[in-house]
PDB file of N, CA, C and O in Angstrom:
ATOM      1  N   MET A   1       2.528  51.380  -5.011  1.00  0.00           N
ATOM      2  CA  MET A   1       2.657  50.577  -6.208  1.00  0.00           C
ATOM      3  C   MET A   1       2.871  51.526  -7.389  1.00  0.00           C
ATOM      4  O   MET A   1       2.170  52.527  -7.536  1.00  0.00           O
ATOM      5  N   ASP A   2       3.849  51.192  -8.221  1.00  0.00           N
ATOM      6  CA  ASP A   2       4.127  52.085  -9.346  1.00  0.00           C
ATOM      7  C   ASP A   2       3.343  51.672 -10.596  1.00  0.00           C
ATOM      8  O   ASP A   2       2.780  50.579 -10.670  1.00  0.00           O
ATOM      9  N   ARG A   3       3.327  52.565 -11.553  1.00  0.00           N
ATOM     10  CA  ARG A   3       2.562  52.377 -12.787  1.00  0.00           C
ATOM     11  C   ARG A   3       3.054  51.141 -13.553  1.00  0.00           C
ATOM     12  O   ARG A   3       2.255  50.415 -14.145  1.00  0.00           O
ATOM     13  N   GLU A   4       4.358  50.910 -13.537  1.00  0.00           N
ATOM     14  CA  GLU A   4       4.928  49.767 -14.259  1.00  0.00           C
ATOM     15  C   GLU A   4       4.413  48.441 -13.700  1.00  0.00           C
ATOM     16  O   GLU A   4       4.160  47.509 -14.463  1.00  0.00           O
ATOM     17  N   THR A   5       4.258  48.349 -12.400  1.00  0.00           N
ATOM     18  CA  THR A   5       3.716  47.137 -11.774  1.00  0.00           C
ATOM     19  C   THR A   5       2.302  46.871 -12.285  1.00  0.00           C
ATOM     20  O   THR A   5       1.945  45.733 -12.588  1.00  0.00           O
ATOM     21  N   VAL A   6       1.508  47.925 -12.376  1.00  0.00           N
ATOM     22  CA  VAL A   6       0.143  47.790 -12.874  1.00  0.00           C
ATOM     23  C   VAL A   6       0.169  47.365 -14.336  1.00  0.00           C
ATOM     24  O   VAL A   6      -0.574  46.467 -14.731  1.00  0.00           O
ATOM     25  N   TRP A   7       1.012  47.998 -15.140  1.00  0.00           N
ATOM     26  CA  TRP A   7       1.132  47.691 -16.565  1.00  0.00           C
ATOM     27  C   TRP A   7       1.493  46.211 -16.776  1.00  0.00           C
ATOM     28  O   TRP A   7       0.898  45.538 -17.619  1.00  0.00           O
ATOM     29  N   VAL A   8       2.460  45.717 -16.013  1.00  0.00           N
ATOM     30  CA  VAL A   8       2.894  44.324 -16.127  1.00  0.00           C
ATOM     31  C   VAL A   8       1.749  43.375 -15.753  1.00  0.00           C
ATOM     32  O   VAL A   8       1.546  42.358 -16.416  1.00  0.00           O
ATOM     33  N   GLU A   9       1.011  43.701 -14.708  1.00  0.00           N
ATOM     34  CA  GLU A   9      -0.109  42.854 -14.276  1.00  0.00           C
ATOM     35  C   GLU A   9      -1.213  42.829 -15.329  1.00  0.00           C
ATOM     36  O   GLU A   9      -1.778  41.771 -15.606  1.00  0.00           O
ATOM     37  N   VAL A  10      -1.518  43.962 -15.907  1.00  0.00           N
ATOM     38  CA  VAL A  10      -2.547  44.013 -16.954  1.00  0.00           C
ATOM     39  C   VAL A  10      -2.111  43.162 -18.148  1.00  0.00           C
ATOM     40  O   VAL A  10      -2.898  42.362 -18.654  1.00  0.00           O
ATOM     41  N   LYS A  11      -0.877  43.325 -18.598  1.00  0.00           N
ATOM     42  CA  LYS A  11      -0.391  42.551 -19.738  1.00  0.00           C
ATOM     43  C   LYS A  11      -0.374  41.053 -19.426  1.00  0.00           C
ATOM     44  O   LYS A  11      -0.709  40.240 -20.288  1.00  0.00           O
ATOM     45  N   LYS A  12       0.007  40.686 -18.219  1.00  0.00           N
ATOM     46  CA  LYS A  12       0.027  39.272 -17.824  1.00  0.00           C
ATOM     47  C   LYS A  12      -1.362  38.666 -17.949  1.00  0.00           C
ATOM     48  O   LYS A  12      -1.515  37.544 -18.433  1.00  0.00           O
ATOM     49  N   ASN A  13      -2.368  39.406 -17.515  1.00  0.00           N
ATOM     50  CA  ASN A  13      -3.734  38.893 -17.556  1.00  0.00           C
ATOM     51  C   ASN A  13      -4.320  38.910 -18.963  1.00  0.00           C
ATOM     52  O   ASN A  13      -5.145  38.061 -19.301  1.00  0.00           O
ATOM     53  N   ILE A  14      -3.907  39.858 -19.776  1.00  0.00           N
ATOM     54  CA  ILE A  14      -4.314  39.830 -21.186  1.00  0.00           C
ATOM     55  C   ILE A  14      -3.760  38.562 -21.832  1.00  0.00           C
ATOM     56  O   ILE A  14      -4.469  37.880 -22.573  1.00  0.00           O
ATOM     57  N   ALA A  15      -2.505  38.248 -21.555  1.00  0.00           N
ATOM     58  CA  ALA A  15      -1.882  37.049 -22.126  1.00  0.00           C
ATOM     59  C   ALA A  15      -2.591  35.782 -21.663  1.00  0.00           C
ATOM     60  O   ALA A  15      -2.723  34.825 -22.426  1.00  0.00           O
ATOM     61  N   GLU A  16      -3.045  35.778 -20.418  1.00  0.00           N
ATOM     62  CA  GLU A  16      -3.737  34.593 -19.895  1.00  0.00           C
ATOM     63  C   GLU A  16      -5.097  34.403 -20.556  1.00  0.00           C
ATOM     64  O   GLU A  16      -5.469  33.283 -20.905  1.00  0.00           O
ATOM     65  N   VAL A  17      -5.830  35.484 -20.725  1.00  0.00           N
ATOM     66  CA  VAL A  17      -7.186  35.393 -21.271  1.00  0.00           C
ATOM     67  C   VAL A  17      -7.176  35.350 -22.800  1.00  0.00           C
ATOM     68  O   VAL A  17      -8.023  34.700 -23.413  1.00  0.00           O
ATOM     69  N   LEU A  18      -6.222  36.039 -23.407  1.00  0.00           N
ATOM     70  CA  LEU A  18      -6.130  36.101 -24.874  1.00  0.00           C
ATOM     71  C   LEU A  18      -4.755  35.590 -25.317  1.00  0.00           C
ATOM     72  O   LEU A  18      -3.899  36.385 -25.705  1.00  0.00           O
ATOM     73  N   PRO A  19      -4.538  34.285 -25.262  1.00  0.00           N
ATOM     74  CA  PRO A  19      -3.198  33.739 -25.535  1.00  0.00           C
ATOM     75  C   PRO A  19      -2.675  34.019 -26.951  1.00  0.00           C
ATOM     76  O   PRO A  19      -1.470  33.912 -27.182  1.00  0.00           O
ATOM     77  N   SER A  20      -3.534  34.369 -27.884  1.00  0.00           N
ATOM     78  CA  SER A  20      -3.074  34.655 -29.247  1.00  0.00           C
ATOM     79  C   SER A  20      -2.463  36.052 -29.379  1.00  0.00           C
ATOM     80  O   SER A  20      -1.852  36.363 -30.401  1.00  0.00           O
ATOM     81  N   VAL A  21      -2.622  36.896 -28.355  1.00  0.00           N
ATOM     82  CA  VAL A  21      -2.104  38.266 -28.397  1.00  0.00           C
ATOM     83  C   VAL A  21      -0.644  38.277 -27.963  1.00  0.00           C
ATOM     84  O   VAL A  21      -0.289  37.696 -26.937  1.00  0.00           O
ATOM     85  N   ASN A  22       0.200  38.942 -28.750  1.00  0.00           N
ATOM     86  CA  ASN A  22       1.601  39.128 -28.385  1.00  0.00           C
ATOM     87  C   ASN A  22       1.672  40.338 -27.451  1.00  0.00           C
ATOM     88  O   ASN A  22       1.570  41.480 -27.898  1.00  0.00           O
ATOM     89  N   VAL A  23       1.845  40.082 -26.164  1.00  0.00           N
ATOM     90  CA  VAL A  23       1.792  41.171 -25.178  1.00  0.00           C
ATOM     91  C   VAL A  23       2.920  42.180 -25.355  1.00  0.00           C
ATOM     92  O   VAL A  23       2.806  43.316 -24.894  1.00  0.00           O
ATOM     93  N   ASP A  24       3.999  41.789 -26.010  1.00  0.00           N
ATOM     94  CA  ASP A  24       5.098  42.729 -26.241  1.00  0.00           C
ATOM     95  C   ASP A  24       4.709  43.820 -27.228  1.00  0.00           C
ATOM     96  O   ASP A  24       5.372  44.854 -27.305  1.00  0.00           O
ATOM     97  N   GLU A  25       3.637  43.597 -27.984  1.00  0.00           N
ATOM     98  CA  GLU A  25       3.191  44.575 -28.968  1.00  0.00           C
ATOM     99  C   GLU A  25       2.032  45.444 -28.470  1.00  0.00           C
ATOM    100  O   GLU A  25       1.561  46.322 -29.192  1.00  0.00           O
ATOM    101  N   ILE A  26       1.574  45.200 -27.237  1.00  0.00           N
ATOM    102  CA  ILE A  26       0.462  45.986 -26.690  1.00  0.00           C
ATOM    103  C   ILE A  26       0.943  47.393 -26.362  1.00  0.00           C
ATOM    104  O   ILE A  26       1.990  47.590 -25.744  1.00  0.00           O
ATOM    105  N   LYS A  27       0.144  48.365 -26.798  1.00  0.00           N
ATOM    106  CA  LYS A  27       0.449  49.766 -26.523  1.00  0.00           C
ATOM    107  C   LYS A  27      -0.658  50.358 -25.643  1.00  0.00           C
ATOM    108  O   LYS A  27      -1.787  49.868 -25.665  1.00  0.00           O
ATOM    109  N   PRO A  28      -0.351  51.393 -24.878  1.00  0.00           N
ATOM    110  CA  PRO A  28      -1.361  51.992 -24.000  1.00  0.00           C
ATOM    111  C   PRO A  28      -2.621  52.447 -24.732  1.00  0.00           C
ATOM    112  O   PRO A  28      -3.703  52.435 -24.145  1.00  0.00           O
ATOM    113  N   GLY A  29      -2.511  52.841 -25.978  1.00  0.00           N
ATOM    114  CA  GLY A  29      -3.670  53.312 -26.723  1.00  0.00           C
ATOM    115  C   GLY A  29      -4.554  52.201 -27.275  1.00  0.00           C
ATOM    116  O   GLY A  29      -5.632  52.466 -27.806  1.00  0.00           O
ATOM    117  N   ASP A  30      -4.098  50.958 -27.149  1.00  0.00           N
ATOM    118  CA  ASP A  30      -4.901  49.828 -27.630  1.00  0.00           C
ATOM    119  C   ASP A  30      -6.131  49.635 -26.760  1.00  0.00           C
ATOM    120  O   ASP A  30      -6.127  49.941 -25.567  1.00  0.00           O
ATOM    121  N   ARG A  31      -7.177  49.125 -27.379  1.00  0.00           N
ATOM    122  CA  ARG A  31      -8.407  48.797 -26.648  1.00  0.00           C
ATOM    123  C   ARG A  31      -8.515  47.277 -26.603  1.00  0.00           C
ATOM    124  O   ARG A  31      -8.134  46.591 -27.551  1.00  0.00           O
ATOM    125  N   LEU A  32      -9.038  46.758 -25.497  1.00  0.00           N
ATOM    126  CA  LEU A  32      -9.168  45.307 -25.355  1.00  0.00           C
ATOM    127  C   LEU A  32      -9.997  44.709 -26.478  1.00  0.00           C
ATOM    128  O   LEU A  32      -9.676  43.629 -26.974  1.00  0.00           O
ATOM    129  N   VAL A  33     -11.047  45.385 -26.882  1.00  0.00           N
ATOM    130  CA  VAL A  33     -11.896  44.877 -27.961  1.00  0.00           C
ATOM    131  C   VAL A  33     -11.104  44.779 -29.268  1.00  0.00           C
ATOM    132  O   VAL A  33     -11.341  43.870 -30.064  1.00  0.00           O
ATOM    133  N   GLU A  34     -10.167  45.704 -29.496  1.00  0.00           N
ATOM    134  CA  GLU A  34      -9.326  45.664 -30.689  1.00  0.00           C
ATOM    135  C   GLU A  34      -8.380  44.461 -30.667  1.00  0.00           C
ATOM    136  O   GLU A  34      -7.948  43.981 -31.715  1.00  0.00           O
ATOM    137  N   LEU A  35      -8.067  43.984 -29.469  1.00  0.00           N
ATOM    138  CA  LEU A  35      -7.195  42.815 -29.324  1.00  0.00           C
ATOM    139  C   LEU A  35      -7.972  41.507 -29.446  1.00  0.00           C
ATOM    140  O   LEU A  35      -7.391  40.424 -29.395  1.00  0.00           O
ATOM    141  N   GLY A  36      -9.296  41.618 -29.608  1.00  0.00           N
ATOM    142  CA  GLY A  36     -10.123  40.435 -29.777  1.00  0.00           C
ATOM    143  C   GLY A  36     -10.879  40.006 -28.533  1.00  0.00           C
ATOM    144  O   GLY A  36     -11.459  38.921 -28.508  1.00  0.00           O
ATOM    145  N   ALA A  37     -10.883  40.841 -27.500  1.00  0.00           N
ATOM    146  CA  ALA A  37     -11.567  40.498 -26.253  1.00  0.00           C
ATOM    147  C   ALA A  37     -13.059  40.801 -26.357  1.00  0.00           C
ATOM    148  O   ALA A  37     -13.460  41.919 -26.678  1.00  0.00           O
ATOM    149  N   ASN A  38     -13.876  39.779 -26.078  1.00  0.00           N
ATOM    150  CA  ASN A  38     -15.319  40.018 -26.007  1.00  0.00           C
ATOM    151  C   ASN A  38     -15.646  40.526 -24.602  1.00  0.00           C
ATOM    152  O   ASN A  38     -14.743  40.710 -23.786  1.00  0.00           O
ATOM    153  N   SER A  39     -16.899  40.748 -24.320  1.00  0.00           N
ATOM    154  CA  SER A  39     -17.275  41.332 -23.028  1.00  0.00           C
ATOM    155  C   SER A  39     -16.884  40.432 -21.853  1.00  0.00           C
ATOM    156  O   SER A  39     -16.464  40.933 -20.810  1.00  0.00           O
ATOM    157  N   VAL A  40     -17.015  39.132 -22.005  1.00  0.00           N
ATOM    158  CA  VAL A  40     -16.632  38.201 -20.930  1.00  0.00           C
ATOM    159  C   VAL A  40     -15.120  38.242 -20.720  1.00  0.00           C
ATOM    160  O   VAL A  40     -14.649  38.251 -19.583  1.00  0.00           O
ATOM    161  N   ASP A  41     -14.359  38.267 -21.815  1.00  0.00           N
ATOM    162  CA  ASP A  41     -12.901  38.357 -21.724  1.00  0.00           C
ATOM    163  C   ASP A  41     -12.474  39.628 -20.997  1.00  0.00           C
ATOM    164  O   ASP A  41     -11.581  39.598 -20.150  1.00  0.00           O
ATOM    165  N   ARG A  42     -13.116  40.739 -21.332  1.00  0.00           N
ATOM    166  CA  ARG A  42     -12.754  42.017 -20.708  1.00  0.00           C
ATOM    167  C   ARG A  42     -13.007  41.985 -19.207  1.00  0.00           C
ATOM    168  O   ARG A  42     -12.186  42.461 -18.422  1.00  0.00           O
ATOM    169  N   VAL A  43     -14.141  41.425 -18.813  1.00  0.00           N
ATOM    170  CA  VAL A  43     -14.440  41.318 -17.384  1.00  0.00           C
ATOM    171  C   VAL A  43     -13.416  40.425 -16.701  1.00  0.00           C
ATOM    172  O   VAL A  43     -12.958  40.733 -15.601  1.00  0.00           O
ATOM    173  N   GLU A  44     -13.057  39.327 -17.342  1.00  0.00           N
ATOM    174  CA  GLU A  44     -12.084  38.410 -16.747  1.00  0.00           C
ATOM    175  C   GLU A  44     -10.715  39.069 -16.603  1.00  0.00           C
ATOM    176  O   GLU A  44     -10.064  38.912 -15.570  1.00  0.00           O
ATOM    177  N   ILE A  45     -10.273  39.796 -17.612  1.00  0.00           N
ATOM    178  CA  ILE A  45      -8.980  40.491 -17.546  1.00  0.00           C
ATOM    179  C   ILE A  45      -8.987  41.496 -16.402  1.00  0.00           C
ATOM    180  O   ILE A  45      -8.036  41.558 -15.622  1.00  0.00           O
ATOM    181  N   ILE A  46     -10.037  42.268 -16.300  1.00  0.00           N
ATOM    182  CA  ILE A  46     -10.117  43.279 -15.238  1.00  0.00           C
ATOM    183  C   ILE A  46     -10.202  42.619 -13.871  1.00  0.00           C
ATOM    184  O   ILE A  46      -9.538  43.063 -12.934  1.00  0.00           O
ATOM    185  N   THR A  47     -11.005  41.568 -13.735  1.00  0.00           N
ATOM    186  CA  THR A  47     -11.145  40.881 -12.453  1.00  0.00           C
ATOM    187  C   THR A  47      -9.822  40.267 -12.014  1.00  0.00           C
ATOM    188  O   THR A  47      -9.426  40.410 -10.857  1.00  0.00           O
ATOM    189  N   LEU A  48      -9.142  39.589 -12.918  1.00  0.00           N
ATOM    190  CA  LEU A  48      -7.845  38.995 -12.582  1.00  0.00           C
ATOM    191  C   LEU A  48      -6.838  40.071 -12.178  1.00  0.00           C
ATOM    192  O   LEU A  48      -6.052  39.883 -11.250  1.00  0.00           O
ATOM    193  N   THR A  49      -6.873  41.189 -12.881  1.00  0.00           N
ATOM    194  CA  THR A  49      -5.941  42.279 -12.572  1.00  0.00           C
ATOM    195  C   THR A  49      -6.235  42.880 -11.201  1.00  0.00           C
ATOM    196  O   THR A  49      -5.316  43.121 -10.419  1.00  0.00           O
ATOM    197  N   LEU A  50      -7.505  43.121 -10.906  1.00  0.00           N
ATOM    198  CA  LEU A  50      -7.869  43.660  -9.593  1.00  0.00           C
ATOM    199  C   LEU A  50      -7.454  42.712  -8.481  1.00  0.00           C
ATOM    200  O   LEU A  50      -6.938  43.142  -7.449  1.00  0.00           O
ATOM    201  N   GLU A  51      -7.681  41.414  -8.692  1.00  0.00           N
ATOM    202  CA  GLU A  51      -7.279  40.420  -7.684  1.00  0.00           C
ATOM    203  C   GLU A  51      -5.764  40.391  -7.538  1.00  0.00           C
ATOM    204  O   GLU A  51      -5.247  40.342  -6.422  1.00  0.00           O
ATOM    205  N   GLY A  52      -5.051  40.421  -8.658  1.00  0.00           N
ATOM    206  CA  GLY A  52      -3.591  40.372  -8.625  1.00  0.00           C
ATOM    207  C   GLY A  52      -2.968  41.574  -7.939  1.00  0.00           C
ATOM    208  O   GLY A  52      -1.912  41.468  -7.315  1.00  0.00           O
ATOM    209  N   LEU A  53      -3.627  42.714  -8.058  1.00  0.00           N
ATOM    210  CA  LEU A  53      -3.119  43.947  -7.439  1.00  0.00           C
ATOM    211  C   LEU A  53      -3.762  44.215  -6.084  1.00  0.00           C
ATOM    212  O   LEU A  53      -3.418  45.180  -5.402  1.00  0.00           O
ATOM    213  N   ASN A  54      -4.695  43.355  -5.706  1.00  0.00           N
ATOM    214  CA  ASN A  54      -5.421  43.505  -4.445  1.00  0.00           C
ATOM    215  C   ASN A  54      -6.102  44.877  -4.363  1.00  0.00           C
ATOM    216  O   ASN A  54      -5.961  45.606  -3.381  1.00  0.00           O
ATOM    217  N   LEU A  55      -6.842  45.200  -5.423  1.00  0.00           N
ATOM    218  CA  LEU A  55      -7.558  46.476  -5.513  1.00  0.00           C
ATOM    219  C   LEU A  55      -9.051  46.234  -5.645  1.00  0.00           C
ATOM    220  O   LEU A  55      -9.490  45.161  -6.059  1.00  0.00           O
ATOM    221  N   HIS A  56      -9.821  47.251  -5.284  1.00  0.00           N
ATOM    222  CA  HIS A  56     -11.267  47.226  -5.487  1.00  0.00           C
ATOM    223  C   HIS A  56     -11.641  48.502  -6.237  1.00  0.00           C
ATOM    224  O   HIS A  56     -11.331  49.612  -5.804  1.00  0.00           O
ATOM    225  N   VAL A  57     -12.317  48.315  -7.375  1.00  0.00           N
ATOM    226  CA  VAL A  57     -12.771  49.443  -8.180  1.00  0.00           C
ATOM    227  C   VAL A  57     -14.239  49.206  -8.496  1.00  0.00           C
ATOM    228  O   VAL A  57     -14.620  48.107  -8.897  1.00  0.00           O
ATOM    229  N   ARG A  58     -15.045  50.209  -8.322  1.00  0.00           N
ATOM    230  CA  ARG A  58     -16.474  50.091  -8.635  1.00  0.00           C
ATOM    231  C   ARG A  58     -16.676  50.105 -10.143  1.00  0.00           C
ATOM    232  O   ARG A  58     -15.942  50.763 -10.879  1.00  0.00           O
ATOM    233  N   ALA A  59     -17.680  49.371 -10.582  1.00  0.00           N
ATOM    234  CA  ALA A  59     -17.952  49.235 -12.016  1.00  0.00           C
ATOM    235  C   ALA A  59     -18.133  50.587 -12.703  1.00  0.00           C
ATOM    236  O   ALA A  59     -17.661  50.775 -13.824  1.00  0.00           O
ATOM    237  N   HIS A  60     -18.802  51.518 -12.055  1.00  0.00           N
ATOM    238  CA  HIS A  60     -19.034  52.817 -12.704  1.00  0.00           C
ATOM    239  C   HIS A  60     -17.732  53.578 -12.931  1.00  0.00           C
ATOM    240  O   HIS A  60     -17.657  54.413 -13.833  1.00  0.00           O
ATOM    241  N   GLU A  61     -16.707  53.301 -12.127  1.00  0.00           N
ATOM    242  CA  GLU A  61     -15.421  53.963 -12.325  1.00  0.00           C
ATOM    243  C   GLU A  61     -14.723  53.441 -13.578  1.00  0.00           C
ATOM    244  O   GLU A  61     -13.939  54.157 -14.201  1.00  0.00           O
ATOM    245  N   LEU A  62     -15.002  52.216 -13.938  1.00  0.00           N
ATOM    246  CA  LEU A  62     -14.394  51.623 -15.126  1.00  0.00           C
ATOM    247  C   LEU A  62     -15.086  52.073 -16.409  1.00  0.00           C
ATOM    248  O   LEU A  62     -14.524  51.939 -17.497  1.00  0.00           O
ATOM    249  N   ALA A  63     -16.278  52.596 -16.291  1.00  0.00           N
ATOM    250  CA  ALA A  63     -17.075  52.961 -17.464  1.00  0.00           C
ATOM    251  C   ALA A  63     -16.381  53.998 -18.340  1.00  0.00           C
ATOM    252  O   ALA A  63     -16.559  53.980 -19.558  1.00  0.00           O
ATOM    253  N   GLY A  64     -15.614  54.882 -17.770  1.00  0.00           N
ATOM    254  CA  GLY A  64     -14.963  55.929 -18.542  1.00  0.00           C
ATOM    255  C   GLY A  64     -13.623  55.539 -19.146  1.00  0.00           C
ATOM    256  O   GLY A  64     -13.001  56.339 -19.846  1.00  0.00           O
ATOM    257  N   VAL A  65     -13.175  54.326 -18.885  1.00  0.00           N
ATOM    258  CA  VAL A  65     -11.878  53.880 -19.390  1.00  0.00           C
ATOM    259  C   VAL A  65     -11.999  53.570 -20.883  1.00  0.00           C
ATOM    260  O   VAL A  65     -12.836  52.768 -21.297  1.00  0.00           O
ATOM    261  N   GLU A  66     -11.157  54.214 -21.677  1.00  0.00           N
ATOM    262  CA  GLU A  66     -11.257  54.062 -23.129  1.00  0.00           C
ATOM    263  C   GLU A  66     -10.242  53.097 -23.720  1.00  0.00           C
ATOM    264  O   GLU A  66     -10.470  52.542 -24.794  1.00  0.00           O
ATOM    265  N   ASN A  67      -9.114  52.889 -23.026  1.00  0.00           N
ATOM    266  CA  ASN A  67      -8.078  52.020 -23.576  1.00  0.00           C
ATOM    267  C   ASN A  67      -7.249  51.419 -22.438  1.00  0.00           C
ATOM    268  O   ASN A  67      -7.496  51.688 -21.262  1.00  0.00           O
ATOM    269  N   ILE A  68      -6.275  50.611 -22.808  1.00  0.00           N
ATOM    270  CA  ILE A  68      -5.468  49.918 -21.805  1.00  0.00           C
ATOM    271  C   ILE A  68      -4.678  50.908 -20.958  1.00  0.00           C
ATOM    272  O   ILE A  68      -4.534  50.715 -19.751  1.00  0.00           O
ATOM    273  N   GLY A  69      -4.172  51.953 -21.576  1.00  0.00           N
ATOM    274  CA  GLY A  69      -3.453  52.982 -20.819  1.00  0.00           C
ATOM    275  C   GLY A  69      -4.354  53.643 -19.789  1.00  0.00           C
ATOM    276  O   GLY A  69      -3.915  53.938 -18.677  1.00  0.00           O
ATOM    277  N   GLY A  70      -5.607  53.878 -20.149  1.00  0.00           N
ATOM    278  CA  GLY A  70      -6.567  54.456 -19.206  1.00  0.00           C
ATOM    279  C   GLY A  70      -6.855  53.525 -18.056  1.00  0.00           C
ATOM    280  O   GLY A  70      -7.018  53.967 -16.919  1.00  0.00           O
ATOM    281  N   LEU A  71      -6.920  52.227 -18.343  1.00  0.00           N
ATOM    282  CA  LEU A  71      -7.122  51.232 -17.286  1.00  0.00           C
ATOM    283  C   LEU A  71      -5.935  51.225 -16.333  1.00  0.00           C
ATOM    284  O   LEU A  71      -6.108  51.212 -15.115  1.00  0.00           O
ATOM    285  N   VAL A  72      -4.741  51.233 -16.887  1.00  0.00           N
ATOM    286  CA  VAL A  72      -3.535  51.253 -16.058  1.00  0.00           C
ATOM    287  C   VAL A  72      -3.515  52.501 -15.182  1.00  0.00           C
ATOM    288  O   VAL A  72      -3.199  52.423 -13.995  1.00  0.00           O
ATOM    289  N   GLU A  73      -3.850  53.640 -15.759  1.00  0.00           N
ATOM    290  CA  GLU A  73      -3.841  54.895 -14.993  1.00  0.00           C
ATOM    291  C   GLU A  73      -4.869  54.863 -13.865  1.00  0.00           C
ATOM    292  O   GLU A  73      -4.566  55.267 -12.742  1.00  0.00           O
ATOM    293  N   LEU A  74      -6.080  54.386 -14.153  1.00  0.00           N
ATOM    294  CA  LEU A  74      -7.115  54.292 -13.128  1.00  0.00           C
ATOM    295  C   LEU A  74      -6.661  53.382 -11.988  1.00  0.00           C
ATOM    296  O   LEU A  74      -6.794  53.738 -10.817  1.00  0.00           O
ATOM    297  N   LEU A  75      -6.132  52.217 -12.326  1.00  0.00           N
ATOM    298  CA  LEU A  75      -5.706  51.268 -11.292  1.00  0.00           C
ATOM    299  C   LEU A  75      -4.515  51.809 -10.507  1.00  0.00           C
ATOM    300  O   LEU A  75      -4.411  51.596  -9.298  1.00  0.00           O
ATOM    301  N   HIS A  76      -3.632  52.498 -11.188  1.00  0.00           N
ATOM    302  CA  HIS A  76      -2.494  53.110 -10.483  1.00  0.00           C
ATOM    303  C   HIS A  76      -2.986  54.150  -9.486  1.00  0.00           C
ATOM    304  O   HIS A  76      -2.513  54.188  -8.350  1.00  0.00           O
ATOM    305  N   GLN A  77      -3.923  54.989  -9.894  1.00  0.00           N
ATOM    306  CA  GLN A  77      -4.472  55.997  -8.991  1.00  0.00           C
ATOM    307  C   GLN A  77      -5.174  55.341  -7.801  1.00  0.00           C
ATOM    308  O   GLN A  77      -5.056  55.816  -6.672  1.00  0.00           O
ATOM    309  N   LYS A  78      -5.899  54.256  -8.051  1.00  0.00           N
ATOM    310  CA  LYS A  78      -6.588  53.537  -6.956  1.00  0.00           C
ATOM    311  C   LYS A  78      -5.571  52.963  -5.985  1.00  0.00           C
ATOM    312  O   LYS A  78      -5.798  52.955  -4.775  1.00  0.00           O
ATOM    313  N   ALA A  79      -4.462  52.487  -6.505  1.00  0.00           N
ATOM    314  CA  ALA A  79      -3.431  51.907  -5.648  1.00  0.00           C
ATOM    315  C   ALA A  79      -2.796  52.966  -4.748  1.00  0.00           C
ATOM    316  O   ALA A  79      -2.305  52.652  -3.664  1.00  0.00           O
ATOM    317  N   LEU A  80      -2.808  54.206  -5.196  1.00  0.00           N
ATOM    318  CA  LEU A  80      -2.208  55.294  -4.410  1.00  0.00           C
ATOM    319  C   LEU A  80      -3.153  55.804  -3.322  1.00  0.00           C
ATOM    320  O   LEU A  80      -2.713  56.487  -2.398  1.00  0.00           O
ATOM    321  N   GLU A  81      -4.428  55.487  -3.419  1.00  0.00           N
ATOM    322  CA  GLU A  81      -5.412  55.984  -2.442  1.00  0.00           C
ATOM    323  C   GLU A  81      -5.271  55.276  -1.116  1.00  0.00           C
ATOM    324  O   GLU A  81      -6.016  55.565  -0.180  1.00  0.00           O
TER     325      GLU A  81
END
């Protein structure tokens, strides 16, 4: 799975959970909280993305993710394992 596939899936789920966000304006350096996502929204976005990509990531691995680009990179690396 390539990085672009992960990026598209993350943006799709952000749009589903946060419909007021224009996904075309999302940049890798953006943080979900900056887009208006509360803790429940963030969990839902990540859960939907993991399900959509058929991946499993432990919660402690997500703890170091600082922005959307970091999330995409982590999920891309997991997909390569």
